[in-house]
N, C-alpha and C positions, 0 to 999 in steps of 0.2 A: 437547509445545507446536507444533513444527511442523505434525503433525498435526493438531490443532485448527484451528492457522490455516490451512492448505490446505483441511481438512473446511468452514470456515468459507466459504472464497470457493467453492469449487463448488457450496456450497447457496443464495447468493445467487446468481451467475450463472446455476445450472439455472434457480430462479425467475425470475429476470429473463429467460430465454431462454420460459419457460412465457408471461409473462405479455406478450412480446412477438407471441408465435402466436394470441394472443388477441385480437391488438390494443387490449394495454391499454399501451402505449406511454410514459405518463407514469411507472406504476405500475415499467417495466423499468427507467427511466432510475435514478430514485429506489434503486431496487436495487442499480444496477449502481455504484452512488458508491461505498459501503461496501468491495466484494472490490476496487476500482479504487484505491482510494485509501489504506484506514485497514489492510485484511489486508496489500497490497500492501510498504507502509514497512514494516510489524512483520516481515516476511520477510525485507525486505534488512537490516533490523538486525539480525537474528537472524544472517545473512550473512555482514555483514560483522564483528559484535564476538563471534563465536562464544561459544567456552564462558565467556566475560567477561559472556555478557550477562544468564545465566541467576540467578546469584550477586543482579545488580544486579535482576533481576524480583524477586527472592525478598524482597530487603530493603526496597524503597520500596512506595510504596501505587503500587495498580493507578493509582490518574488520572493519575502521574506519564508515563503511559505513552500514554495519551489525544493523539492525533496534534494536536490545537489546542494541547496544553501546550507539545507539542516546537518550542522556538526553527526560525527559517527557516534560518540559518546551520547549526544541525544537520541537519536535513535535510539541506540541499545537501552536505555533510560525508559523510552517508552514502549517500547518490546517487552523490557523487565515486566513494567509494573501492568500493563498487557496480559501477560501469563498469568502474573500472582492474581489479577484476577477473576479470570476465569481457569482457572490452574490446566495450563496445557502450557508443554511443553518445556522451553525457556525461551528466554529474552535471547539469548546468544545464536541460538540454533533458528529464528526467526529470521534476525540479522542476516544471519549467514545466506538465506533462500536467496537474497540479491547478487551473492559471490559469485562469478563465474566458476570456481569450483567446486560449488556444493553439489551433493551429490544426497539423493533419496532412498531409503532403504526400504523395504517392502516388510 
């Protein structure tokens, strides 16, 4: 499963870079949405839940794992645990990356 997610992530990123190189920026940004929002959260879920994730994934409908079906509190909990494991930022900062008002600071 992790290989499929990483492969999907890489394909979308590559296509987005190709579109940007041809100055098709609207298409490029659209292509970046899926890997940066959906695939990353699923990879983070796998990282946090580990071996407990697969049986849950096999027993439930795939629709239950759609990013828009996961409650905001659950997303924050996953990101908080992921950040704690890798000692990186805060879960809230990562959750806010999906916000339209998110601003990065250099």
